[in-house]
N, C-alpha and C positions, 0 to 999 in steps of 0.2 A: 767807456768812464763816465759818459755822460748820465747813462740808464742810472746809474745810484746816486747821481745828485739830483735828478727828477723824482726817485723814488723818495730820498729823505725829504724832497719838497714835500711831497703828498702826503707821507707820514706827521709832518708839522703842521699842514693845514688841518688834517681830518682829526688829529689830537687834540688841536685847537678848538674844533669843533666841538669833541667829547667836553674839553673843559668848560664849554660855554654851557652844556646843559647841565653837568654838575653843577656849576655856577647859579643856576637857575634853580635846579633842586633846592641847592642849599637856601637860597635868597627864599623860597616858598615854603620853609619847612614849618611854618605857622600860618597857612593860608588855607583856611577853612575850605574842604573838599578838594584840596589839591593833588594831581593825579602826577607822579614822580617821571620823567622821562629815561629813556635808556639809550644810548648810543651802540649800535651793531656792526663791525668792520666786515668788509671782505677784501680779496685782490684784486688787483686791476687784471687786464689781460696780460698773458705771458708772450713774450716773443720766441718765437720758436727756432732754433739754431738746427735742430738736425732732427728729423721725424723720427716714429718708431718703425720696427721691422720684425716681421713676422718670425718663427723659428723654420729652419729648414733640417735636410739630414744631415747637412755638416755642422751649423752652428746653430746655437740658440737665439733667441728672439733679443732684440736691443731697445730699450726704452728711449723715449723721446726726451732731447735736449733743450730746456726752456729758462728763459730768464724773466724770471715777475720785474713787473714796469713798477711798483709800486703798490699801495694799496688806496680804498676809496670806502665809504659810509656806506654800508647795505640798507640800513633802515635807523630810525628815531622812534622806537615806539614809546606810547604812553601805557605805564604801566595800571592797571585798574584793580589794583587789588581793594580791599576792605581797610580803612583807615581808622584809628581808635575813635571810640566817641567821648566827650567831653560833656559831663552835664554842666547846665549853663541856668536853668530854671525860667528861662523865659517861654512862656507858653507858645510864641510863635515861631520858635525854634525848631527845626524838623532835622534829623538824621535819617540815613537810609541802612539799614541792615541789614546787606545782601546785594542782590543786583538792581538795577535799575537808576534813573536820572528824573529830576524834578523837569517839568515841562515850564517853560516862562516864555510871555511874548512880548514882543515890542513893535507895535504896528502890525504888520501882517506876518512877520518874521518869526519863527519858532528858536528859542535857544534851549539847552540842555546842560542841566549843571547837578553836580552833587553837593553843594554850599547850599544849606537850608535855612540862613541867616535872615529871617523874614519879619515882616511887620505891615501894622496898616495904615494905609493912607488916610487921606480924609474925607474920602468917600468910602472907609471900610473895606476896602480892597486890598486881599493879601498880595504885598508884595515884595520886592527884593530891594530895601530902601538904599541901597549905594547906587543903583541905577533905573530906579522905576518900573524894572520888569515884572508883569504881572504873572502869578502864579496861576497855573491852569488845573481844572478839575471839573467836577460836575454840582452842580447847585441843585439844591432840595425843591423837590415839588409836593406840593400840599393838594390831595386829589381826596375829596370826601372827609375831611379831617385829619386823615393820615397823611404821613409822609414819606416820600421814598426819594431815593436816589437810583437813577438811572442809569449805570456805567456804562451802557451801550450805547448812548446819545454822545452829540458831539461836546468836546471840553469846552470850556471857556472860563471865564474870571471867576475868580471864588470872591464873593462878599460877605463881610460879617457884619452885619448892623447894628453896633452896639448902642442902645437905646431905643432899639425901635423896638414896635409894638408886636404883642402877640395878643391876637383877637381874644373876646370872651368864648367859653364853650357850655353849651347848656348841658346838664346831666341827660344824658341818654342810657345809662347803663347802672344798675346798682346789684351790688352781689352781698348775699345774707349767708353766713356760715357759723358752724360749732353748735352747741348742745342747748337743748331745752331740756331742763330736770324734768324728769317724767314723776318726781315726785312732790312737784310743783302742787299744792292743795287747790281745790275747787273754790270757787267764789261764792258763797251761798246767796239766795235769793234776798235778803235784805243784808248786805254785807257792812261791817262796819270799814273806819279808813283804813285800819291794820290788816283786815282780811283781803281789803283790795291791793295792799302793798304787796302782801304774801303771794297771792294769786296772780300776779303780773309782774309780765317780762319787758322791758320796752331795751328796743334798740335804737340807736339815733347816730346821725350823722349830719354834717353839712352837705347841702347841694345847691346848685346854680342855675339861675334862671338864664335867658339867651343874652342877657346885658350883663351880666357877670354878678347878678344879684346874690346876694345868699338867703338860701332859704334853709330850715330846719326839717327833715324828713325824721319820723319816729314810726317805728313799727311796732305795735304793740303785741304782745301773744297772752292770750288768756286759755288756761284748758275748758275744752267743751265741756257741758252740760248733759247735752241732749243725748239721749239712748243711754247713758252711762260710760261712754266711750273713753278708756282711757288712753287711746292713741289717736285722738283727734283734738286739733288746737285750733282756736279761734284766733286770727289776725285783722288789725285795723289799720291802715296806713292814715296818719297825720302829717299836715304840712305845715308849717307857721311861718308866719312872714317875719320881717325885722323887729315887729313892734310883738312877736308873739300873738298874731290875730290867726285864727284858723281858718286856712285856705281849702275849699271843698276840693275834694278829689276822687276820681271815679278808677274803679278796679275792674278790668277787663280779664278774664282768662278763657283761653282758646277762642279769643275773638268777640266773646260775649260779655257786654260790660254789666257790671250791677245794676240793681234798678235805684230808683230813687229813694226807697226807703233803707238799703244798706250799701250805700256807692261805695265807700270805701272799704269793705270789709272781703274776708276771703278765709278758707278753710284749708288746714295742711292735715293730710293723714298720713300717717307712718304705721309700719308693719311692726309685729311683736317683735322683731329683732332690732327695733329701735332705727330702722332707715328709713328713706321716704317713699311714699308710695302713689302718693297723688297731693295736687293743690286745684280748689274750687271755688266758687263762689255761690250766692244764694240765688242768682238768678238762672242757673245751670250750667255755667263755663265751667270745664274740667279739663285739665293737664295732667294726664299719666302716662308720657312718654317718657323718653329718656332722662332731657333737661327739662325741670320743671321751672317756669316763670311764668309770670303774670306783669300788665302793664298797669300803669299809673299814668291818668291823664288830667290836668287841671289847667285853671286858666292863669296866667302870669298877671297878679295883680298890677292894677293901673297905676299904683303908686311906683312900682318898680320900672315903668316903662318911661326913657327918659322925652323929653322934649324934642330934642333933635339928636337923629340916631348918626354914630359916626362909623361908618364902615370899615374903617381899619380898626376898631374894636369889637364889632358884632359880626357875629356870620350874617351875611345877608340872605340867607336862607329863611331866617325868622323874622327877616323885616317886612311885614304886611303894608297893606294902606293903612293912611292916616286914620286914627280912631277906631279901626278893628279889633276886636279882642286878640290875642296870642294865645292859643293850646302849647303847652308843652306836654310832650306824653315821654316817659322813659321806662325800661324793661327792669325788672326786679327780679332776678336770680336766685332760686334757695338751695338747690344741688341736685345731684342726679339720683335717680331711682336705684333704691337698690345700693348704694354707695355710702360710705361714711367719712372719705375723703374730700375735704375741700365742699363738705355738703352739710345740710342743716340735718342734725340727728337728736332722738329722745331718749337718754340713758339715765340711770338714776345717778348722774352725777351734777355737780352745781352747775348753773344755767352761765353758759357764755357767749349765746349767741348775740351776733353783731354785724352791723354793716361794714364789711372789709374794704369795699371796693365802690368809689362812685369816680365816672369820667368827665367831670367838668369843674370847669374852672372860673377865674376870675381874667379881667384881662391884665396882662404884663408886660414889663420894658425886659429887652435881653440887657442883663447884667454881667456876665462873664461867658465865656466858654472855652472849650475843651477840645484837645486835637488826640484820638487815639491811633491804635498801631494799625490801623486799616486807613488813617490817614481821614476818617470820618469826623467833620466839624459839628460839634454839640453845643447849641446855647444853651445858658440856663437863665431862667426868667424870673422876676420878681414873684411871678403868681406859683412857683414852686414846680413848673413843668420843665420838662428838655425834650429840644426838640432839635432834630440834624438839619444844618445850615448848605451842608456840601461834604464834599469829597475830595481829597488832593486825587492828584493823578499822576501814575509815574509810567515812564518810556523806557525800553529795551531795545537793545539792537541786536541782529546777529554776531557783528563784527564791532564790538565799542571802541575796540583800537582803530578802526578807519575814520571816527570821528577827528573833525579840526577843532582845534582848539581858537577861540574868537576872542578872549579877553575877557576879563573880568569875572573869571571862574565858568566859561560857558564854553560851549562845544556847539558845531552845526554838523548837519548832516552830510556827508560826501556821498557819491559813485560807489564808494568801497564799504561803507558803513552799514549799509542796507537802510531801508525803511524803518521809520519808529513804530513799535508795536505799544501800542497805548493801552494802558487798561489799569486796574485796581490792585491795591497792595496784595501780596499773595499768590496773583494769579500768573501762570505761565512762567513760573521762576522768578517771579519779580519780589523784592525784599518786603521788609515791614518798618513802619516810621517808628524812630523814637521821639516822642515830642521832650522839649527842653532840655534837648541835646544836640549838638554840632558833631558833624564827621571831623576829624583833622587832616591835616595833611598824610599822605603814607609814605614821605621820605625818611628813610633809616640815615642817621647822619653818620654813624659807623660805617655802614656800607660806602656813604658818599665818600666819606675822607680817605677809606682804602681804596676806592676807585681813582682819588684826587692823586693820591701817590703814584699808584700805576698809572694814569696818564700822565704824568709829570716826567717819571721815569722814560715811558716812550716818547716823549715829545724830546727829552734829552737826548736818547738813544738816536733819535732820527738826525737830530743837532749834529751828533758825533759824526754820521754816515755823511752828513754832507761837508764839515770839515775836514775827514780822511779823504774824501773824492778831490776837495781843494786842494788837500796836499799831494796827492798824487799827479793832479795836473799841475801843479809847481814843479814837480821833479821832472814830468816831462819838456815844460818849456826851458828848464836849465840842460837838456841832453847837446844843445849846439856849443855851449861854453866849453 
């Protein structure tokens, strides 16, 4: 008689726990990144009144006789299914589409979360503003002017220095491409201004010295008159300072510099099909290999060199001893031999040759930033450059259900979750980032209310078991009357 009482009590207690879990799920229906819980029941040990027996020649086997002693909670699982994504438009908000967790640190302890409502603190560090935990990732490194993010290195805090400086970069490479009109007339010996204009093509673009000062680069083309060649062009490099003054420049081809008579000149030879054949200068330098280029060297105008050099705004490699002249050299690529794609060509079409690219820029300030699907943070500077600042890291686990909730939308590692596998987005099954969005709770209200009804009925049924057992006990007590 007493067994049914305690079976009913176990049912009441555990259905109450299930109701607590359902109530917690419903209360977190609008919690960012929340993962719902689920309660699984199992029966308790049963009391065996008679054991089983095997069949024999006379009779068949007999099954055991057991009376159950109630029920117990088998597990309370955390269901890590994908939640819906809500667009917020906030550039520091991140949602994970797929597997993985954000990594955050408070002191020396790591926490893991699916909630990506982040912001910047006073130091420009990417943090969770509700608790100050710092988002972890890989900071970008600048090596020889190029930016790299090493995702195999140790993770750390991510800093976005809004308003920070991007040092000026001297132009080191220039690219020329497109067509020179084969029909361009030769300039006569005693030309008029109109004849010079018709026989000359000028490609120009702004370039930069080591201090971010702007110079004007002009590449002047004219048809060559020597030997009556129709496929040979003369070229001249002109560099003008901010006041329009000519800055003397020297052209080197194949490591041989032009002489003092024609320092800034070169010649381009085309084949009969209009594609590049070679580039040379008057001193004997020649380049007829695959990619044709020549080097231009000049002394940076003294007026462009500041009295005090700020190492935050100037590449230290260009800072020499005080009073020493600074030589700047950049390469000029004109295309590939025999190629008409992204190369200088000579066809009977309108001239369109121009400087399509140069890699220098002024000093700039970080004005804005963006986060892409890989978690890479790209800074947007006032000088028109875009530079990687870092990359957000993701952690995955063999058994995410083994993580322990630590409050504030965070989890911590347990002995059954396995160690965190830290890596970038899209690697080893990790999901991708959606910037300007947040992952919502994966609680399904319809399912929770259905479970609530079932739980309520289960609670009522167990209470009825206790009431009925109590009535039986009352009948037993009245037998003596």
